[in-house]
N, C-alpha and C positions, 0 to 999 in steps of 0.2 A: 513555083513557078516565079514570082517576080525575079527571085533570085538569078535563074536563069537568063530571063530575058533581060535582066539589066546588066548583065554580065557580059553579053555577046554585044549590048549596044555600047557599052563601055568602052570592050575593046577595041569595036570599030572605031570610034570617035577617039579614044585617048589611048589605044594602045595599051599595054601591060598595066601602067598605072591607073587608067581609065576602066579598065576591065575589073582591077582590084575594090578601085571605088563604088563601081556598079554592083559587086558580089556584095559589097557591105549594107548598100542601099537595098538593096534586094531583099536581103536577111531580115531587114527590121521591116519591112513592108509585109513578108512571110509572117512574120511573128504577130504582127496586129491584124493580118487577114485571118489567119489559119490559127489563132490562139484557142486553145480548148477552153469551152464555157466553164466559169468558174464555180465551184460547187460551195454550197453553203448547208453545213451541218447544224444539229442543234446547237441553239446558243445558250448558255448556263443558266442564263437569266429566265429562258423560256421555261424552262422545269419547275420553276416556281412561282410564276403567274398564270393566276386561274384565267380562262378564256371563254369565251362562248360563241366567238367567231364561225359562223357556216364554213365547212371547209377546212378546219383546224385540222392540222396531220394529229395524229394520236399517235405518241413513240411506242415502239415494242420494248417491253422492259426485260433487263435481265439481272439476277441476282437481287438485292435489295436496293432499292431507291426511295429518295422523298420526291413527290412529284405534285402539281396543281391539278393537272387534269382538265379537262373541257367539261363545262356544263351543257349537256345534250338535251335537258328537259328540265322546265321548271313551273311551278304553278304560280299565279299571281300570292300577291301578300294575304295570309289569312290574320284577318281581324277578329279579335274578342274584345268585348266590351263587361265592363265589370262595374255595377254602382253601389256604393255603401254610403251609411249616415244617413242624413234628412230626417232623423227623428229629434221631437222636442224642439223644435224651431231652428233646428241646426241645417244648413245647407247639404244637400248630399253630394257625394264626390263621384265622379266616371272615372275609372281607369281604364284605358285601352293597350292591350298588347298584340304583338304580331307573329305570326310563324309563316314560315315556307316549305312548301317538299321541292324537291330538286334530285336530278340524277347527273352524276359525274364520271365521264368516261375517262378512264386511268392507262388502259395499255391496250394495244392492239394483238398482243399474244397472251395465252392463258395465264393467269396468276397462282399464287398458292396461299396466300393470305393478305388482309390489311391489317396492320399493325395501330401504331400511333396516329391520330389525326389532330392538326393543328388549326386554329382558325384565328385570322389575324395574326399569328405567331405565337399565339398562346393554345397551349394544349388543352384540346376538346375532349378528346379520348385518350387516356394513359395507356401504359401496357398491359394494366389490367383488363381493359376493355371496358371500363366504366366512364361514361360521358359525363361532362360538365354541365351540360345543358342538356333540357330533356328533347327527346327526340325519337323517335323508332329508326332504326338503322339495319340495313341488309344490303349485301354485295353479292356480283356475279363474278365466276372466275373466268369468263369470255369463252366457254366452250361453244363450239358449234351446235349443240343443240338446247342450250340453255331457253328457258321459257321466258316470257313477258312478265315484266313486274306487274303484280296485281293492282298496286295503286295507279302505274301509267295506264293499264288497260281500263281502268275504272273512269280515269279522267279523259280519254281520247276514244276509248270505244275500242273493245278487242280486235275488231276489224283495221285499226288503225294503227294500235300500240305495236312499236318494234320491239323485239327482244334483244336486238344490238348484238346478234351472233358473232362471234371473234373478237367481240369487244368486253375487256373486263370493266365494271362500272359498278360504284355506288349509289343507295339510293338513302336520301335523308325524307323521312316522312314527318311532316310538322315540327321542324327545327325551330324553336323559340328563337327568338332575335332581339329580345330586350337586350342583352349584354352586347350585341353589335350595334348599337344605335338604331335598332330596327330596320337593317339591312341584311341582305345575304353577304356574310363575309368571306372573306379569301382563303379558301379550303387548301391545306397541303396533306397528302396521305404520304404514310410510310409503306412501301408496298412490297413484299416479298414474291420475287416471281420463280426463283430457282434456289434450292437450298446450299450453301455454300457460295465461294468464290467462282466467278467466271474467269475467262481471257478471251483473247481475240479470235482464238481458234472457236471457240466453243458460241461465241456470238456469229460469227460468220456461217460456221455449220447450221445453227437456226435460221439464219436469213436465207442462205443459198439453198437450203434444203437437202444438202449433200454431207451426210457423215464422212469424218475423215479427209475431206478435202484441204483442210485447213489447220494450222496450227499455231497455236499462241505462246505466249513466255511469260508476260507479265500479268499477275494477277490481281484483278478489280475485284471489289465488293459488290457492286452494282454498275449497269451501264444501260443509260436511254438510246436505242437508235433510231433515227430519224431521217429525212432525205427525201429527194426525190426520186431516187435511184438506191440500190444496194448499195452500190461503191459509194454514194454520199453518206449511207449510214455508218460505213464502216471505216471511212476515211479517218476520222478522229483517232478512232483506236488505232488503225495499222499504223499510223503515221508515229506516235509515240512507241508502238511496241517493234518499229522496225522490219514490218511484216512486206516480205516483196514476194513477186511472183519469181516460183521456181519451176524450171522445165527442165525435163532430162528425157531418157528414155522408157522409164515408166509412166510419163505424161506430165501435167502441170498439176502444181498445188500452190498455196500460198504460208508460206513459212516465215519467221522470224530471221535478221542473221544474229547468228548466236557464235560466240566463240568459246570455243571449247577443245580438250585435249585430241578429241577426233576430226579436225579439221584437215582435210586432206592436204598433200603437197602439190604443187604443180608439176613438180617434175616427176610424179606417177603418172601423169598424163601427156609423157613426150615418148618418140621414138627412143627404142634402146639405144643403150650408149650415148646420149645427148647430155651435155652439161651444160647448165644454164650460164649464161655468162651476161654482163652488161650489154652486149652487142643485142640480146633479144628483145631490149626494151627499144621500140621505134621509136615513142613520144612519151614526154614526160610533162605534164602538165600540173600547175598549180596556181588556184585562185588566190589573189592578194588578200590579205587578213583584214582590209577593209570591208570586205563582203560578207566577212561572217559577223553575226551579233556579239555583242559583248556581253550580253547576259539572256538567259531562258528563263523565262517565268512561266510555270506550270500552274494553271488554275483547275481547282478541282473540288469536289464535294467532300467536306469532312465528315465521318461518321462521328468522331467524339463531341462535335458540336452540332449534334442534330442535323446533320447533312447543309449547315450553312458552307458557303464557299471558303475554300482554302487556298492557299498560294503558296509555294516553294521555289524558289530561285536558284539558280548554278549560273557559275560565270562561266565562257566559253575563254580557253587558253588563247590568249592572243588577240580577241577580237578586237573589234570596233566599239564605238559609242551605242550602238544601236541595239535597241532592247526587242527581244522576240517574245510575244505573249501567245501562248497554246491555251487554248480551253478545250478541257477534255469532260464532257457530260458522263462522268464516272466517277463512282465512289471510291476514295483511297485514304487509307490513314496516313499521317503526316510522315512517317518513317518511309512510307512505300513512296508516296510521292516525291519525297527529297532524293531518293534514290533514282528514280524514273527522271527528274530533272536533272541530276548529274550525269545520266546517259543521253540525254539529249543533247546536254551541251557538248560531251565526247562526240556524240553523231555528227554534231555541226561543223567539226573539224576534219570533217571527210572532203578537203578542197583540195588533195592531191589525188592526180589521174594518170595511170599507168596504161599505153597501148604496147601488148606484147605481142611478139610474132610468136606462134606455136606451129604443131601439124595436125594431122587429122584426129589423133589421140585426144585432144582435146573437145572434140564432138562431144564425148561422153560426160562432160562437166556440165551440170546443173545450173543455168544462170540464176542469179540471186544467192547463191551460197558462197562463204569464205572459201579462200586459199591461202596457203602459206606457201611464202617464197622462199627460195635456198637462204636468203638473211634470218630467217625467222617472224619476219612480219607478216601479220594477217591483211589480204586485202579482200576485198568484195567482187565477185564476176557481176558486171553490171551489164555487159552485152557482148557478143561474139558475132563475127564477120567471116563469111566464108567467100573468096574471089579467086579466081583463076587459079584453082588448087591450092590458095593459101588461107591460112586460119588466122586470125587476129582477134584478140581478147581485150576488152577493156575493162581495167581493173580500179577500185575506187577503196582508197584505204577504209579500214574498219576497224574501230575501238570500242566494240560492245564490252561494257561493264556487267559482272555477274548481277543476278536477279537476287536481291539481298537489300532489306528495309535499314533506312541509317537512322541514330537516334535522331529525332527532331519533335519540336513543340506545336501542336496543333492550334494553340493560342488559346485565348481566354475563353470559355464556353458562355455565349449569352442565351442560356438556354431557359424555357418554362420547366417549372419543377414538375416531374413526374412522381407523384406521390401513390403509396399504396391505399388500397380500398380501406376509408376510413368510417369508424362506425358512429354514426349520429347518436346525441341526446337531446331531447326536447323536455323543458321542464316548464312547469306553470306556479306563479306565485300569487298568493294573494295579500294584497299591498295593504298597508295602512293608508289613512289619509295624509297624503302631503301639500293638498292644495289649500289654497282661500280664495273664493270662498271653497267651502267645503264640498266632497264629491257626492253627487247624487246618485251615481250607479257607480259599483263595484269596480275596484282597478284591478285587473288581473294580469299581471307583467309575463311575458312569454320570452323564456332564453333558451338559446339553442346552440350548440357546438358539436365538433367532432372530434375525433380521436389524434388528428392531426390537421396541417395546416391546408392538406388539399381538400376537404370539408368545407363546401362553398357557401352553405346556408340550407334552408328548406322551405318549401310551399306550404301554406296550411289551410285547413278548410275548419269551418265549424259548424258540428252537428247539434242542432238543441235537444234534441232527444232520439233514442233510437228510432231508426225507420226514418227520419227525417232527412231532408234534401241537403247534403252537405253546401256551404257556401264559403266561398273562395275569402280568405283573411288577406293575404297577400305572401310576400317573402320576407323571410328574416336572414339576418345577416349571424356569423358567428358572434358569439358572446366573448368579452375579454376575459370573464374567469367565471368559470361553471364547474360544479364539482360536487362531492358530498363529503359528508364527514367520515373520515376514518377512524373515529373514536367518539364514545358518547360526549356529550357536553352538559354540565350538570348548570342546576340553576345559579343563578348570580343576583347581585345587587342593580337596582335600576338607577341608584344615585351616585353611586361611587365607582372607580374603577374595578374592574373583576379582578384582585390580584390573586383569586384561587384557581381561577380555570384558564387552561389555555384551549384553544380550537385547535384540531388537527385536522385538514380537508384535505382529501385527494381531487385534485383539477383533472377535467376530461382530457385536456389536452396537453401532454406533459411541456410543450412551448410557453403555454399560458404562464404569466408570472404575477406575483403582487409585490407591492413597494411598502415600505415604512414610511410613515409622516410623523413630524414633532407634535407636540401637547396643542400647540395653538393651531395647527392646519386641522388636527382631530377633533378639537372643541368647534372649530368652523365647518364642520358638517363632512369631513373627507373622509374616506374609505367605508363607507357605509354598503352593507352586506346584508343578504337576508338569509337566514337558517332557518327553514321550516316556516313559521309563522312569525319570528322575533327577528326583527332590525338589529343589528348590531353595528359598531365601529371597532375598527382594530389600529393599533398603533405601529405596532412591529411585525412583521411578515418576515420567514426566516426558512429557506427552503432546507428541507429534511433529505430528500430525495426528489429526483426527477419527477416532478408533478405532484409531489407532496410538499405541504407547507404548514407550518406550525404560526399559529396568531395568538398575538397576546396583546399585553394593555388594552383590555376590552372594557369598552362601554356598552351596556347590556339593555334592553327594553327601550332603546328607540322607536321616537315616533308614538309614543303610546302603545307599545307592542307589549308583551308579556314576558318580562326576563326571569319569572319563576318555571317557567317550563324548562324540562329535562329532554334533550335532543338525544335520540339513539343514534348509534353509527349508522351512516346511510342516510341521514337526512340530507334533504337538497340544501346546496348552499349556491348563491350568485352574488356577485360584485355589481352594486346598485347603480354606480356612477359609471355608466355605460351607455353610448347613443344606441349601441346594436339590439337592447333591450326593446320589445315591441308590447304596447298594452292593448288589451283585446278591445276591439271597440265598443262604445257603450252600449248600442242597442245589444250586441251580444250576450256582452258582461250582465246584462240586466235579465236577459232571458236564461243565462245560466244559475241563477239565485235559485231557483226552484229544484235545483240538481237535478244528473241525470246528462248532463251537457258533455259533450267530447271534442276535444280539439282533432284533428287528424292532420298529419303531416306525411310529407314524403321529400328527401333529398333533393338538391338540385341535380338534375341527371337523372335521376332514378324513378322509377315506377311503384317500388314497394311501399305501400301504405301503411302507417302504424298509428296509433291513437292513444292520447292521455287524457284522463277525467279533468275538467276543468272545476276549480275550487266553488263550491257553493256558499260558503262563510260569508264573504262581503264584509271584511274587517274594514275596509275605508268607509263604510256607512256606520259604523258603531262609535259612539263616543269612546273615548279612555276610560277604564274602572277609575272610581273615585278612590281617595287616600287620604289617610291620615284619620280614620274614624276612631271615635271617642263616645265614652258613655258616661255621664255624671249623675248624680243624686239630684235631684231639685228640690230636697230637704222636706220634703212632703210625701215619701214614700214611691214619688215617681220618679223618672230617669228624662233627662235632657240628652240626646242623641245628634251628633252633628259629625260630619265630614267634609272634606276639600273638594272641589269641583276640579276638573281638567277640562281641555280642549282637546279637539281633533282637530282645529286649526291651528294651533298653536300649543305645542307641546313642551314648550320651555318652561321655566318656572322663575318667576322674579318675586323676590319679596315685596309685601304691602301694595302688591298690584293685582288686582282683579284680571284671569285670563279672561281673553274673547268669548264669548256665550259659544258660537259656532253652529249655534241651530235656531230657528224661529223662537223658543221658547223655552223656558226651563222647566225639566219637570223630572219626577223621581218617583220610583217605585220602591217600597219597600214592603219586606215580607219576611216570615217567621221559617229558619231551616232547621230541622224540619217543620212542615205546617202545623199549627193547632187551629182545631175548629174553633171560630168565634173570635178569632182574634187574628185581626190585619186581614187582609195586606191595607196598607196605607199608600196613599199618593201625596206629594207635597209638591211646591212649586220653590221652595228653597232647600239649600243644603242640611237639612236640619229636621228633627224629630222629637215631638215630647209625646212621652208615654204618660198616662197617671199611674194612679197607685194600683186601681183595681186591675188595670192592664198588667202590670210588673207581676202583681200577686198570682194573677192567672197562666203566667208563663211557667212551663214545667222547666226543672234545671236541666241543663247541657244544651238550650237553644240559643242560635244566634241569628244575626239579622243578616239579610241578603238586600244589598243596596246597590240599585242600578239606577244609572240615568238614561231616561226616555230620550233619545233623539229624534228628529225629523223622521229618520227610515230605519231606525235599527234601535234597540236596547244596548246598554253598554255592558262589558263583563263584569259580574258581580264582585263588591267589596263584603267580606264577610267579617261581623265583628259580634265577638262572644259577650252576651250578655252576662254569664256567669262564670 
């Protein structure tokens, strides 16, 4: 309207020149006034950021996509409190943990499956379906008859609970939040809506509800359609696929402009005996090169990098310095995206337009489809005008490329590893005393590990006796090295290097490793390990096979443990120099002394509970057995028996220096083995015993003395001293 008015006014005021100026000004005014409303399709970032905004649009998903979704329902944080300790003058410790229940809407069209789930960018649920954190999970496919979730119904009431029909959504029930800083993490989901690839035609048919009305050319693995109108939802996909409105005698349809051997010739749609000539071209227009972008950058989701943003670029021949970025909310492999970027760069060069005069036969042509001119070039029929019996068509140069992926690198994947299901192992070890002052309760070490690095630990509960209420112990991390003997280990010396035996151990996780140390570090306490009830050290560690290690240059019987034990194949092994080991709390360890106690455990994210026996031997309470026993004649027919004391708070050995006692008082109990009625037992306060001639004469042949130190809380293992 402004063009018409200003042209007339300009002509009246300034003649032909004024009319031209008025026309230009009018065109600019019309462009500003009648400019179509800009459309805003889905931004790539929108699909990766979880939202809970009221009225937030939920995309319609096609193929397989990774989306964040919208939180449509959630509970307040669920607080749990656990108090431990507090016995024998020690303060109690209260720990708090939190969980939350929530529902996340994912797609406004039905889906087939939910695959992997990420929380704050790390895998919460892997491809095997196992969760890394404990929760109850279920999902609804978005059907129109789905029922309300029972958790939501119980929270808000059956009458108020929405079934979210037509919306595919996921529900987490009591998702534990400790790993996320006690807050609800940002969740993203790998959602499969359709099997196989999709294209613009399939997406448009699904949104329009008319099968066969649309065609697509470029396959994509997934697409998220959103926008105020169907046009907005389809525009990003249509733009890159070159989909145009095609009209003809059979009606309208949406189809991409494609170059093929079946492209019709314009000469076939002219009156008989007409020969195409240059005079048929009424007008030829060519936009300046500066109007073209220099580079087309296509951003998309890269499936080989867990659907992270990918980008492929292609230069426009003869283009200017400007870069044009195209955001496509679709999943494309790198090779397909590169080929598509090249096609978009070629399409950007459609700056040449022809206005050709033809005849009524051209009315049979479908607007939007390609045509071949006499010179062999392919042009796209952009428009057709019929006026005063004359037919003119507008052609734009078209250079579509074949649909074929090109070699391209997706980039380095910064992905969270997706481990297969791991088999967990939990073992308990009855430790000797390593403390000063001496332990007053048993020292039970807990070690846990999984068969691969995807195993993240276990939650533990203590059960004092059959039928007792399980008491939470806490969560344990994977140990540095846990396994079992692959072959038996014979007895060895406790005062020299064991040059006779090697230790062959199979570790739970083949990724675990052990290291060698020199003698200085070894004698300084490095490489301590527990084999059954014996503490050893090893100087050399040699990998024999994945997960199988040979340990040699052994120091046996460390910390007062017994080196004379023969350990069968399968005996548990653990590296003690490891902060991941956990000690059973003192009050629980004390209750386990009577036997029958169990430790229950469940892997993080799992629900299956297993249990292991808690050792009742209480090695940390027992003094080490005495050594260097001797029996000598007193010259009067009797015997003078002596031995050397050891200490549970200092298991070293220094010549001519007494070790600290480590007990409130020194006390010894001595008896005959096998016992003889009327002779013994004896109790002394020093490491010696005098037997007179009558007692010695009354002792039958083949007897020996059993010598034990009486500690504050337990007797030591015996020293056996033969008398004959």
